[in-house]
PARODREN-400594 format. One record per residue (C-alpha): x, y, z; residue in one letter; residue number from 1. Coordinates in steps of 0.02 Angstrom, whole numbers, padded with zeros to 5 digits. Layout:
BEGIN
u = X; v = Y; w = Z; res = A; n = NUM
...
This chain:
BEGIN
u = 06343; v = 06721; w = 03747; res = M; n = 1
u = 06476; v = 06703; w = 03628; res = F; n = 2
u = 06403; v = 06817; w = 03493; res = F; n = 3
u = 06314; v = 06977; w = 03565; res = Q; n = 4
u = 06233; v = 07112; w = 03468; res = Q; n = 5
u = 06251; v = 07273; w = 03534; res = H; n = 6
u = 06153; v = 07445; w = 03499; res = Q; n = 7
u = 06185; v = 07621; w = 03566; res = R; n = 8
u = 06055; v = 07712; w = 03653; res = R; n = 9
u = 06050; v = 07911; w = 03664; res = P; n = 10
u = 06055; v = 07974; w = 03841; res = E; n = 11
u = 06054; v = 08131; w = 03933; res = G; n = 12
u = 05943; v = 08217; w = 03814; res = L; n = 13
u = 05839; v = 08366; w = 03877; res = S; n = 14
u = 05705; v = 08437; w = 03783; res = F; n = 15
u = 05626; v = 08550; w = 03894; res = S; n = 16
u = 05646; v = 08709; w = 03797; res = F; n = 17
u = 05537; v = 08633; w = 03648; res = F; n = 18
u = 05344; v = 08651; w = 03633; res = P; n = 19
u = 05257; v = 08526; w = 03664; res = T; n = 20
u = 05215; v = 08464; w = 03508; res = G; n = 21
u = 05378; v = 08506; w = 03421; res = M; n = 22
u = 05443; v = 08410; w = 03577; res = L; n = 23
u = 05349; v = 08244; w = 03536; res = R; n = 24
u = 05391; v = 08267; w = 03346; res = W; n = 25
u = 05576; v = 08288; w = 03370; res = A; n = 26
u = 05590; v = 08149; w = 03510; res = S; n = 27
u = 05504; v = 08030; w = 03386; res = C; n = 28
u = 05603; v = 08093; w = 03233; res = G; n = 29
u = 05761; v = 08057; w = 03334; res = V; n = 30
u = 05716; v = 07894; w = 03356; res = M; n = 31
u = 05643; v = 07833; w = 03181; res = L; n = 32
u = 05832; v = 07938; w = 03133; res = W; n = 33
u = 05910; v = 07801; w = 03233; res = L; n = 34
u = 05827; v = 07655; w = 03182; res = A; n = 35
u = 05829; v = 07692; w = 03000; res = L; n = 36
u = 06031; v = 07730; w = 03029; res = A; n = 37
u = 06060; v = 07555; w = 03095; res = H; n = 38
u = 05975; v = 07478; w = 02952; res = V; n = 39
u = 06061; v = 07585; w = 02828; res = A; n = 40
u = 06233; v = 07539; w = 02891; res = F; n = 41
u = 06181; v = 07346; w = 02916; res = A; n = 42
u = 06217; v = 07245; w = 02755; res = T; n = 43
u = 06139; v = 07078; w = 02826; res = M; n = 44
u = 06013; v = 07019; w = 02918; res = P; n = 45
u = 06086; v = 06944; w = 03067; res = W; n = 46
u = 06147; v = 07126; w = 03098; res = E; n = 47
u = 05983; v = 07188; w = 03141; res = I; n = 48
u = 05894; v = 07026; w = 03177; res = N; n = 49
u = 05843; v = 06984; w = 03360; res = T; n = 50
u = 05941; v = 06823; w = 03380; res = P; n = 51
u = 05837; v = 06664; w = 03385; res = I; n = 52
u = 05976; v = 06566; w = 03477; res = V; n = 53
u = 06136; v = 06598; w = 03604; res = T; n = 54
u = 06288; v = 06521; w = 03559; res = V; n = 55
u = 06450; v = 06474; w = 03666; res = Q; n = 56
u = 06603; v = 06417; w = 03582; res = R; n = 57
u = 06732; v = 06332; w = 03668; res = E; n = 58
u = 06889; v = 06225; w = 03602; res = L; n = 59
u = 06862; v = 06048; w = 03585; res = Y; n = 60
u = 07012; v = 05962; w = 03538; res = M; n = 61
u = 07171; v = 06022; w = 03463; res = E; n = 62
u = 07248; v = 05970; w = 03302; res = H; n = 63
u = 07395; v = 05829; w = 03326; res = P; n = 64
u = 07535; v = 05907; w = 03221; res = A; n = 65
u = 07593; v = 06032; w = 03095; res = Y; n = 66
u = 07503; v = 06006; w = 02946; res = G; n = 67
u = 07381; v = 05893; w = 03011; res = V; n = 68
u = 07187; v = 05934; w = 03082; res = D; n = 69
u = 07070; v = 05850; w = 03193; res = V; n = 70
u = 06885; v = 05811; w = 03134; res = E; n = 71
u = 06743; v = 05780; w = 03272; res = V; n = 72
u = 06581; v = 05695; w = 03238; res = E; n = 73
u = 06464; v = 05648; w = 03375; res = Q; n = 74
u = 06296; v = 05552; w = 03338; res = A; n = 75
u = 06152; v = 05458; w = 03433; res = R; n = 76
u = 06198; v = 05280; w = 03460; res = G; n = 77
u = 06019; v = 05227; w = 03508; res = G; n = 78
u = 05866; v = 05284; w = 03565; res = P; n = 79
u = 05912; v = 05354; w = 03725; res = G; n = 80
u = 06077; v = 05430; w = 03796; res = L; n = 81
u = 06202; v = 05322; w = 03662; res = E; n = 82
u = 06326; v = 05427; w = 03592; res = R; n = 83
u = 06462; v = 05389; w = 03473; res = I; n = 84
u = 06594; v = 05504; w = 03440; res = E; n = 85
u = 06711; v = 05479; w = 03293; res = Y; n = 86
u = 06889; v = 05578; w = 03271; res = I; n = 87
u = 06983; v = 05586; w = 03120; res = S; n = 88
u = 07147; v = 05661; w = 03061; res = H; n = 89
u = 07165; v = 05724; w = 02889; res = T; n = 90
u = 07303; v = 05816; w = 02785; res = S; n = 91
u = 07227; v = 05811; w = 02611; res = A; n = 92
u = 07055; v = 05838; w = 02532; res = S; n = 93
u = 06931; v = 05699; w = 02549; res = D; n = 94
u = 07040; v = 05571; w = 02638; res = T; n = 95
u = 07068; v = 05517; w = 02819; res = T; n = 96
u = 07248; v = 05487; w = 02888; res = D; n = 97
u = 07180; v = 05389; w = 03038; res = D; n = 98
u = 07021; v = 05373; w = 03142; res = A; n = 99
u = 06947; v = 05319; w = 03302; res = A; n = 100
u = 06777; v = 05286; w = 03387; res = V; n = 101
u = 06727; v = 05287; w = 03559; res = R; n = 102
u = 06559; v = 05258; w = 03643; res = F; n = 103
u = 06453; v = 05327; w = 03782; res = S; n = 104
u = 06288; v = 05281; w = 03874; res = N; n = 105
u = 06275; v = 05415; w = 03983; res = D; n = 106
u = 06244; v = 05557; w = 03855; res = N; n = 107
u = 06442; v = 05596; w = 03850; res = G; n = 108
u = 06469; v = 05601; w = 04043; res = R; n = 109
u = 06599; v = 05441; w = 04020; res = T; n = 110
u = 06680; v = 05382; w = 03875; res = W; n = 111
u = 06755; v = 05203; w = 03835; res = S; n = 112
u = 06904; v = 05219; w = 03768; res = E; n = 113
u = 06962; v = 05257; w = 03582; res = F; n = 114
u = 06964; v = 05118; w = 03460; res = Q; n = 115
u = 07058; v = 05144; w = 03303; res = T; n = 116
u = 06956; v = 05108; w = 03116; res = L; n = 117
u = 07026; v = 05052; w = 02978; res = P; n = 118
u = 07111; v = 05189; w = 02862; res = G; n = 119
u = 07008; v = 05276; w = 02707; res = S; n = 120
u = 07120; v = 05208; w = 02583; res = Q; n = 121
u = 07130; v = 05035; w = 02513; res = V; n = 122
u = 07229; v = 04961; w = 02380; res = T; n = 123
u = 07129; v = 04804; w = 02258; res = Y; n = 124
u = 07233; v = 04739; w = 02099; res = S; n = 125
u = 07354; v = 04908; w = 02112; res = G; n = 126
u = 07221; v = 05032; w = 02127; res = V; n = 127
u = 07196; v = 05139; w = 02261; res = T; n = 128
u = 07016; v = 05160; w = 02337; res = V; n = 129
u = 06936; v = 05267; w = 02478; res = S; n = 130
u = 06807; v = 05189; w = 02568; res = E; n = 131
u = 06731; v = 05307; w = 02686; res = I; n = 132
u = 06591; v = 05294; w = 02796; res = A; n = 133
u = 06525; v = 05445; w = 02875; res = R; n = 134
u = 06364; v = 05520; w = 02982; res = R; n = 135
u = 06251; v = 05411; w = 03102; res = V; n = 136
u = 06084; v = 05418; w = 03123; res = N; n = 137
u = 05952; v = 05287; w = 03209; res = Y; n = 138
u = 05804; v = 05242; w = 03149; res = D; n = 139
u = 05656; v = 05209; w = 03282; res = P; n = 140
u = 05556; v = 05089; w = 03161; res = V; n = 141
u = 05688; v = 04970; w = 03148; res = S; n = 142
u = 05779; v = 05015; w = 03326; res = G; n = 143
u = 05949; v = 05019; w = 03229; res = L; n = 144
u = 06079; v = 05125; w = 03153; res = L; n = 145
u = 06112; v = 05170; w = 02982; res = I; n = 146
u = 06283; v = 05228; w = 02922; res = Q; n = 147
u = 06301; v = 05291; w = 02725; res = P; n = 148
u = 06458; v = 05218; w = 02666; res = W; n = 149
u = 06548; v = 05270; w = 02489; res = S; n = 150
u = 06671; v = 05206; w = 02388; res = R; n = 151
u = 06761; v = 05330; w = 02276; res = I; n = 152
u = 06881; v = 05279; w = 02127; res = I; n = 153
u = 06971; v = 05417; w = 02048; res = R; n = 154
u = 07029; v = 05370; w = 01865; res = Y; n = 155
u = 07055; v = 05461; w = 01702; res = N; n = 156
u = 07029; v = 05637; w = 01786; res = N; n = 157
u = 06843; v = 05569; w = 01838; res = Q; n = 158
u = 06769; v = 05545; w = 02010; res = N; n = 159
u = 06674; v = 05377; w = 01996; res = F; n = 160
u = 06571; v = 05372; w = 02191; res = I; n = 161
u = 06453; v = 05231; w = 02230; res = H; n = 162
u = 06337; v = 05240; w = 02378; res = M; n = 163
u = 06299; v = 05110; w = 02512; res = Y; n = 164
u = 06234; v = 05070; w = 02669; res = Y; n = 165
u = 06271; v = 04977; w = 02829; res = R; n = 166
u = 06162; v = 04940; w = 02987; res = L; n = 167
u = 06223; v = 04915; w = 03170; res = S; n = 168
u = 06122; v = 04844; w = 03318; res = S; n = 169
u = 06245; v = 04874; w = 03449; res = D; n = 170
u = 06252; v = 05051; w = 03460; res = H; n = 171
u = 06394; v = 05062; w = 03313; res = G; n = 172
u = 06516; v = 04939; w = 03390; res = R; n = 173
u = 06495; v = 04828; w = 03243; res = T; n = 174
u = 06429; v = 04851; w = 03059; res = W; n = 175
u = 06354; v = 04747; w = 02927; res = T; n = 176
u = 06451; v = 04740; w = 02759; res = T; n = 177
u = 06399; v = 04885; w = 02659; res = P; n = 178
u = 06265; v = 04859; w = 02528; res = K; n = 179
u = 06252; v = 04961; w = 02350; res = M; n = 180
u = 06105; v = 05071; w = 02321; res = L; n = 181
u = 06062; v = 05037; w = 02158; res = T; n = 182
u = 05953; v = 05152; w = 02028; res = Y; n = 183
u = 05984; v = 05071; w = 01855; res = E; n = 184
u = 06087; v = 04906; w = 01785; res = A; n = 185
u = 06249; v = 04868; w = 01831; res = G; n = 186
u = 06367; v = 04761; w = 01937; res = P; n = 187
u = 06427; v = 04777; w = 02118; res = D; n = 188
u = 06597; v = 04824; w = 02146; res = F; n = 189
u = 06740; v = 04671; w = 02115; res = N; n = 190
u = 06891; v = 04708; w = 02212; res = S; n = 191
u = 06994; v = 04567; w = 02059; res = S; n = 192
u = 06929; v = 04701; w = 01932; res = D; n = 193
u = 06910; v = 04864; w = 01999; res = P; n = 194
u = 06916; v = 04981; w = 01851; res = L; n = 195
u = 06768; v = 04873; w = 01776; res = N; n = 196
u = 06679; v = 05011; w = 01645; res = P; n = 197
u = 06514; v = 04927; w = 01681; res = D; n = 198
u = 06540; v = 04962; w = 01879; res = Y; n = 199
u = 06621; v = 05134; w = 01854; res = L; n = 200
u = 06483; v = 05212; w = 01742; res = N; n = 201
u = 06323; v = 05136; w = 01816; res = N; n = 202
u = 06231; v = 05182; w = 01994; res = N; n = 203
u = 06346; v = 05340; w = 02014; res = N; n = 204
u = 06287; v = 05418; w = 02179; res = A; n = 205
u = 06365; v = 05507; w = 02322; res = S; n = 206
u = 06269; v = 05522; w = 02481; res = H; n = 207
u = 06221; v = 05690; w = 02590; res = G; n = 208
u = 06219; v = 05730; w = 02748; res = Q; n = 209
u = 06083; v = 05599; w = 02853; res = L; n = 210
u = 05923; v = 05523; w = 02804; res = F; n = 211
u = 05771; v = 05585; w = 02828; res = A; n = 212
u = 05635; v = 05467; w = 02961; res = T; n = 213
u = 05470; v = 05514; w = 02904; res = T; n = 214
u = 05302; v = 05520; w = 02980; res = S; n = 215
u = 05252; v = 05368; w = 02883; res = T; n = 216
u = 05405; v = 05249; w = 02944; res = G; n = 217
u = 05515; v = 05268; w = 02808; res = H; n = 218
u = 05684; v = 05340; w = 02790; res = V; n = 219
u = 05740; v = 05427; w = 02657; res = V; n = 220
u = 05911; v = 05456; w = 02590; res = F; n = 221
u = 05968; v = 05585; w = 02461; res = G; n = 222
u = 06091; v = 05560; w = 02315; res = A; n = 223
u = 06191; v = 05674; w = 02212; res = S; n = 224
u = 06328; v = 05663; w = 02073; res = S; n = 225
u = 06220; v = 05538; w = 01995; res = A; n = 226
u = 06195; v = 05503; w = 01809; res = N; n = 227
u = 06096; v = 05623; w = 01730; res = D; n = 228
u = 06000; v = 05536; w = 01564; res = P; n = 229
u = 05956; v = 05712; w = 01483; res = N; n = 230
u = 06159; v = 05763; w = 01490; res = D; n = 231
u = 06228; v = 05719; w = 01336; res = P; n = 232
u = 06388; v = 05736; w = 01445; res = L; n = 233
u = 06372; v = 05640; w = 01583; res = N; n = 234
u = 06508; v = 05499; w = 01546; res = D; n = 235
u = 06639; v = 05623; w = 01513; res = Q; n = 236
u = 06614; v = 05722; w = 01662; res = R; n = 237
u = 06722; v = 05726; w = 01816; res = K; n = 238
u = 06571; v = 05705; w = 01930; res = E; n = 239
u = 06393; v = 05684; w = 01864; res = R; n = 240
u = 06266; v = 05807; w = 01889; res = L; n = 241
u = 06107; v = 05717; w = 01946; res = G; n = 242
u = 06021; v = 05701; w = 02097; res = A; n = 243
u = 05883; v = 05559; w = 02151; res = L; n = 244
u = 05805; v = 05492; w = 02333; res = N; n = 245
u = 05808; v = 05326; w = 02377; res = F; n = 246
u = 05650; v = 05290; w = 02499; res = V; n = 247
u = 05685; v = 05120; w = 02611; res = G; n = 248
u = 05550; v = 05038; w = 02708; res = T; n = 249
u = 05617; v = 04915; w = 02855; res = W; n = 250
u = 05570; v = 04724; w = 02827; res = N; n = 251
u = 05548; v = 04627; w = 02985; res = P; n = 252
u = 05574; v = 04458; w = 02888; res = A; n = 253
u = 05739; v = 04503; w = 02812; res = T; n = 254
u = 05795; v = 04613; w = 02947; res = Q; n = 255
u = 05840; v = 04742; w = 02813; res = D; n = 256
u = 05759; v = 04890; w = 02711; res = Y; n = 257
u = 05685; v = 04862; w = 02535; res = D; n = 258
u = 05732; v = 05003; w = 02440; res = W; n = 259
u = 05647; v = 05106; w = 02297; res = Q; n = 260
u = 05749; v = 05229; w = 02205; res = A; n = 261
u = 05667; v = 05363; w = 02116; res = G; n = 262
u = 05704; v = 05438; w = 01943; res = P; n = 263
u = 05861; v = 05557; w = 01948; res = P; n = 264
u = 05830; v = 05745; w = 01888; res = I; n = 265
u = 05969; v = 05842; w = 01834; res = G; n = 266
u = 06028; v = 06047; w = 01820; res = V; n = 267
u = 06087; v = 06135; w = 01679; res = S; n = 268
u = 06285; v = 06175; w = 01703; res = I; n = 269
u = 06210; v = 06360; w = 01662; res = D; n = 270
u = 06133; v = 06353; w = 01833; res = I; n = 271
u = 06257; v = 06259; w = 01945; res = S; n = 272
u = 06430; v = 06215; w = 01863; res = S; n = 273
u = 06466; v = 06046; w = 01954; res = R; n = 274
u = 06287; v = 06009; w = 01958; res = G; n = 275
u = 06188; v = 05962; w = 02130; res = L; n = 276
u = 06296; v = 05921; w = 02264; res = L; n = 277
u = 06294; v = 05846; w = 02454; res = E; n = 278
u = 06085; v = 05842; w = 02491; res = T; n = 279
u = 06004; v = 05850; w = 02630; res = D; n = 280
u = 05834; v = 05790; w = 02663; res = V; n = 281
u = 05686; v = 05850; w = 02789; res = A; n = 282
u = 05493; v = 05814; w = 02796; res = E; n = 283
u = 05392; v = 05977; w = 02790; res = L; n = 284
u = 05255; v = 05978; w = 02925; res = K; n = 285
u = 05128; v = 05941; w = 02780; res = D; n = 286
u = 05221; v = 05775; w = 02737; res = G; n = 287
u = 05303; v = 05852; w = 02579; res = R; n = 288
u = 05499; v = 05779; w = 02561; res = I; n = 289
u = 05603; v = 05940; w = 02545; res = L; n = 290
u = 05791; v = 05910; w = 02473; res = D; n = 291
u = 05913; v = 06056; w = 02466; res = V; n = 292
u = 06074; v = 06066; w = 02380; res = W; n = 293
u = 06233; v = 06163; w = 02375; res = R; n = 294
u = 06278; v = 06228; w = 02207; res = G; n = 295
u = 06437; v = 06319; w = 02132; res = S; n = 296
u = 06417; v = 06478; w = 02021; res = N; n = 297
u = 06436; v = 06484; w = 01824; res = T; n = 298
u = 06466; v = 06615; w = 01718; res = A; n = 299
u = 06281; v = 06659; w = 01718; res = T; n = 300
u = 06213; v = 06621; w = 01879; res = T; n = 301
u = 06289; v = 06664; w = 02057; res = A; n = 302
u = 06316; v = 06547; w = 02204; res = G; n = 303
u = 06139; v = 06498; w = 02295; res = H; n = 304
u = 06078; v = 06347; w = 02366; res = K; n = 305
u = 05941; v = 06255; w = 02263; res = W; n = 306
u = 05787; v = 06137; w = 02310; res = Y; n = 307
u = 05676; v = 06014; w = 02254; res = S; n = 308
u = 05510; v = 05954; w = 02344; res = V; n = 309
u = 05425; v = 05791; w = 02343; res = S; n = 310
u = 05236; v = 05745; w = 02362; res = T; n = 311
u = 05275; v = 05556; w = 02351; res = D; n = 312
u = 05363; v = 05518; w = 02492; res = G; n = 313
u = 05540; v = 05563; w = 02419; res = G; n = 314
u = 05534; v = 05454; w = 02268; res = L; n = 315
u = 05481; v = 05601; w = 02131; res = T; n = 316
u = 05569; v = 05760; w = 02150; res = L; n = 317
u = 05505; v = 05924; w = 02070; res = S; n = 318
u = 05614; v = 05989; w = 01925; res = S; n = 319
u = 05662; v = 06108; w = 01871; res = P; n = 320
u = 05748; v = 06138; w = 02043; res = V; n = 321
u = 05721; v = 06300; w = 02131; res = Q; n = 322
u = 05818; v = 06426; w = 02206; res = E; n = 323
u = 05814; v = 06424; w = 02390; res = L; n = 324
u = 05754; v = 06611; w = 02438; res = K; n = 325
u = 05708; v = 06730; w = 02591; res = Y; n = 326
u = 05527; v = 06728; w = 02627; res = D; n = 327
u = 05501; v = 06897; w = 02541; res = D; n = 328
u = 05549; v = 06842; w = 02389; res = G; n = 329
u = 05741; v = 06921; w = 02399; res = S; n = 330
u = 05880; v = 06808; w = 02347; res = S; n = 331
u = 06037; v = 06772; w = 02468; res = F; n = 332
u = 06225; v = 06708; w = 02412; res = Y; n = 333
u = 06289; v = 06549; w = 02475; res = S; n = 334
u = 06457; v = 06457; w = 02421; res = P; n = 335
u = 06476; v = 06280; w = 02359; res = S; n = 336
u = 06487; v = 06224; w = 02552; res = S; n = 337
u = 06380; v = 06091; w = 02642; res = M; n = 338
u = 06216; v = 06139; w = 02714; res = D; n = 339
u = 06093; v = 06045; w = 02850; res = R; n = 340
u = 05919; v = 06042; w = 02887; res = L; n = 341
u = 05869; v = 06015; w = 03078; res = F; n = 342
u = 05700; v = 06004; w = 03161; res = R; n = 343
u = 05723; v = 06062; w = 03349; res = S; n = 344
u = 05606; v = 05955; w = 03462; res = Q; n = 345
u = 05631; v = 06108; w = 03595; res = A; n = 346
u = 05542; v = 06218; w = 03460; res = T; n = 347
u = 05454; v = 06101; w = 03339; res = G; n = 348
u = 05526; v = 06200; w = 03194; res = K; n = 349
u = 05628; v = 06165; w = 03046; res = L; n = 350
u = 05795; v = 06256; w = 03030; res = Y; n = 351
u = 05934; v = 06286; w = 02906; res = W; n = 352
u = 06092; v = 06313; w = 02928; res = L; n = 353
u = 06231; v = 06354; w = 02807; res = G; n = 354
u = 06339; v = 06496; w = 02735; res = N; n = 355
u = 06268; v = 06668; w = 02679; res = I; n = 356
u = 06396; v = 06792; w = 02612; res = T; n = 357
u = 06376; v = 06977; w = 02586; res = P; n = 358
u = 06437; v = 06958; w = 02400; res = S; n = 359
u = 06432; v = 06845; w = 02256; res = A; n = 360
u = 06555; v = 06682; w = 02317; res = P; n = 361
u = 06667; v = 06613; w = 02189; res = N; n = 362
u = 06656; v = 06427; w = 02207; res = G; n = 363
u = 06681; v = 06367; w = 02373; res = N; n = 364
u = 06740; v = 06512; w = 02459; res = S; n = 365
u = 06708; v = 06610; w = 02562; res = P; n = 366
u = 06643; v = 06497; w = 02688; res = R; n = 367
u = 06612; v = 06603; w = 02813; res = Y; n = 368
u = 06483; v = 06660; w = 02913; res = P; n = 369
u = 06380; v = 06514; w = 02970; res = L; n = 370
u = 06199; v = 06568; w = 03020; res = V; n = 371
u = 06048; v = 06485; w = 03052; res = I; n = 372
u = 05863; v = 06515; w = 02998; res = A; n = 373
u = 05694; v = 06464; w = 03028; res = E; n = 374
u = 05631; v = 06388; w = 02863; res = V; n = 375
u = 05453; v = 06433; w = 02818; res = D; n = 376
u = 05380; v = 06282; w = 02765; res = E; n = 377
u = 05231; v = 06334; w = 02673; res = D; n = 378
u = 05326; v = 06445; w = 02578; res = L; n = 379
u = 05506; v = 06335; w = 02568; res = V; n = 380
u = 05603; v = 06486; w = 02595; res = A; n = 381
u = 05694; v = 06552; w = 02740; res = L; n = 382
u = 05625; v = 06673; w = 02880; res = K; n = 383
u = 05733; v = 06828; w = 02841; res = K; n = 384
u = 05687; v = 06904; w = 03003; res = D; n = 385
u = 05760; v = 06753; w = 03082; res = T; n = 386
u = 05928; v = 06739; w = 03030; res = V; n = 387
u = 06040; v = 06735; w = 03158; res = T; n = 388
u = 06239; v = 06702; w = 03167; res = L; n = 389
u = 06315; v = 06552; w = 03242; res = I; n = 390
u = 06522; v = 06560; w = 03186; res = A; n = 391
u = 06608; v = 06689; w = 03082; res = D; n = 392
u = 06802; v = 06729; w = 03035; res = R; n = 393
u = 06898; v = 06774; w = 03203; res = Q; n = 394
u = 07031; v = 06906; w = 03223; res = P; n = 395
u = 07200; v = 06834; w = 03149; res = G; n = 396
u = 07113; v = 06712; w = 03054; res = E; n = 397
u = 07144; v = 06709; w = 02858; res = A; n = 398
u = 07013; v = 06745; w = 02741; res = S; n = 399
u = 07046; v = 06540; w = 02683; res = S; n = 400
u = 06966; v = 06504; w = 02840; res = V; n = 401
u = 06794; v = 06375; w = 02854; res = Q; n = 402
u = 06656; v = 06390; w = 02934; res = C; n = 403
u = 06599; v = 06242; w = 02863; res = S; n = 404
u = 06600; v = 06039; w = 02862; res = N; n = 405
u = 06523; v = 06044; w = 03031; res = F; n = 406
u = 06425; v = 05900; w = 03131; res = K; n = 407
u = 06260; v = 05927; w = 03225; res = I; n = 408
u = 06183; v = 05832; w = 03360; res = L; n = 409
u = 06035; v = 05880; w = 03467; res = E; n = 410
u = 06073; v = 05841; w = 03644; res = N; n = 411
u = 05927; v = 05735; w = 03713; res = P; n = 412
u = 05929; v = 05795; w = 03890; res = E; n = 413
u = 05940; v = 05992; w = 03853; res = T; n = 414
u = 05882; v = 05983; w = 03665; res = L; n = 415
u = 06016; v = 06114; w = 03639; res = E; n = 416
u = 06083; v = 06092; w = 03478; res = L; n = 417
u = 06284; v = 06039; w = 03497; res = E; n = 418
u = 06391; v = 06093; w = 03326; res = L; n = 419
u = 06569; v = 06011; w = 03302; res = Y; n = 420
u = 06686; v = 06103; w = 03189; res = M; n = 421
u = 06849; v = 06133; w = 03126; res = T; n = 422
u = 06923; v = 06282; w = 03070; res = N; n = 423
u = 07015; v = 06222; w = 02927; res = I; n = 424
u = 07117; v = 06378; w = 02822; res = G; n = 425
u = 07138; v = 06480; w = 02971; res = A; n = 426
u = 07312; v = 06484; w = 02943; res = E; n = 427
u = 07310; v = 06501; w = 02759; res = G; n = 428
u = 07244; v = 06394; w = 02598; res = S; n = 429
u = 07430; v = 06317; w = 02558; res = S; n = 430
u = 07461; v = 06147; w = 02621; res = A; n = 431
u = 07513; v = 06109; w = 02723; res = P; n = 432
u = 07488; v = 06262; w = 02842; res = A; n = 433
u = 07288; v = 06259; w = 02786; res = V; n = 434
u = 07250; v = 06084; w = 02894; res = W; n = 435
u = 07323; v = 06170; w = 03055; res = N; n = 436
u = 07166; v = 06163; w = 03122; res = A; n = 437
u = 07087; v = 06136; w = 03292; res = N; n = 438
u = 06894; v = 06071; w = 03319; res = S; n = 439
u = 06776; v = 06191; w = 03410; res = Y; n = 440
u = 06614; v = 06154; w = 03510; res = K; n = 441
u = 06467; v = 06270; w = 03489; res = Y; n = 442
u = 06317; v = 06250; w = 03593; res = T; n = 443
u = 06173; v = 06334; w = 03517; res = I; n = 444
u = 06013; v = 06355; w = 03623; res = S; n = 445
u = 05856; v = 06416; w = 03567; res = F; n = 446
u = 05782; v = 06587; w = 03634; res = V; n = 447
u = 05607; v = 06547; w = 03701; res = P; n = 448
u = 05469; v = 06660; w = 03600; res = E; n = 449
u = 05380; v = 06767; w = 03709; res = P; n = 450
u = 05194; v = 06707; w = 03738; res = S; n = 451
u = 05059; v = 06831; w = 03694; res = T; n = 452
u = 05026; v = 06881; w = 03879; res = W; n = 453
u = 05201; v = 06928; w = 03894; res = I; n = 454
u = 05206; v = 07053; w = 03760; res = L; n = 455
u = 05029; v = 07127; w = 03789; res = L; n = 456
u = 05107; v = 07155; w = 03961; res = T; n = 457
u = 05248; v = 07242; w = 03883; res = L; n = 458
u = 05158; v = 07333; w = 03765; res = G; n = 459
u = 05055; v = 07418; w = 03916; res = V; n = 460
u = 05220; v = 07453; w = 04013; res = L; n = 461
u = 05290; v = 07506; w = 03857; res = G; n = 462
u = 05133; v = 07642; w = 03838; res = A; n = 463
u = 05129; v = 07691; w = 04030; res = A; n = 464
u = 05328; v = 07730; w = 04009; res = A; n = 465
u = 05301; v = 07851; w = 03869; res = W; n = 466
u = 05166; v = 07941; w = 03941; res = R; n = 467
u = 05257; v = 07945; w = 04122; res = C; n = 468
u = 05415; v = 08009; w = 04007; res = A; n = 469
u = 05327; v = 08143; w = 03897; res = G; n = 470
u = 05239; v = 08220; w = 04051; res = R; n = 471
u = 05417; v = 08229; w = 04146; res = R; n = 472
u = 05469; v = 08312; w = 03992; res = L; n = 473
u = 05336; v = 08435; w = 03988; res = L; n = 474
u = 05326; v = 08489; w = 04169; res = K; n = 475
u = 05415; v = 08669; w = 04176; res = P; n = 476
u = 05575; v = 08676; w = 04260; res = R; n = 477
u = 05597; v = 08781; w = 04419; res = R; n = 478
């Protein structure tokens, strides 16, 4: 196990000179004092919780050059053991210097050769545009892969982001032409007129993590940085504050999805200074759709995660958004960083993965440690006694290191969760050293819960041991 918790246990204590009653009260008092002391000096839940997972960390891929990182994403390539692996190199935020892809049909035991992918920076009529394809998910209803795709134009100190999707029927080797998802009137992109105001200002939306496949056979895409119709400064902001969902239904006749957009919701800049960002979506056990966003602290509100639920399949999001908390009602701090929702086939439970910090964060920082916790699907809260450490700042790493921007994949054979993460910022926060970062693989195994019979047996054995120990301690010495 990579991360382990250690407790010191008292040894060699003898109380044979105590009277019977004092002996038992004293031993109980010592045990209670040790337990309370352990809790008092522990500041975060994972320091006292019984871990719900074990974690193994290994170096997966080294960065190729000074000031250039390596980022890895693995994804399902189909219904069986197909895998896709993307690698990319970055030397500036939100860009890709070069990227490649390879494929496996045997769950990663063997791979094809890497194939070079187009760069993310494209020039149209003298305007530089970022075109980024990220994440891949398999939809069992259509039998296709769906990939979110973004087009970003940075112009006049604003980010104009538009959200597209594309499909693959051959395990990710070829893709359809990206199609834009829309929720209001406005033209599509025109390469001859990339700065058309009607295109720039309408249908702004940034895809989040992955879409959710629902029990009703639909797919739900979460979108953030969307136009907020109730924000009077919407058109002037660097990025928009709104969020919405797109719900897709597979149409066998057209071999495509029919999309329906829900109404956008917004958030006050007193709650999150940059609005609702990087949506992740999951279906709860009762059929409700849960959206979770990263926020960014303000002068009056600390950094938290925010959520909304939908009772109509994802179209209508509850408003105002709520702070994601622990199941006892207490708050936790979280920086402006991505998070993920994941339902394990091994346990059937829904989990949240993200950064929780001991003190109030400042914007994006710090982005460590990284934890996992079970979601209480009735309360929509994190079960505090399940919060378990996955990764933390390592000895010798700078305080700017990021345990974030990770990608996850459930191994279809072992049902372990594989997490791939690059330690950006480990050598400092300034370029180019910030990009001296390797990719690490974390293998996360869920700890089986003991059955009722095991718990009862342990209880009986514990009681017997206590009685035996009591008799030995009280036995007069010769």
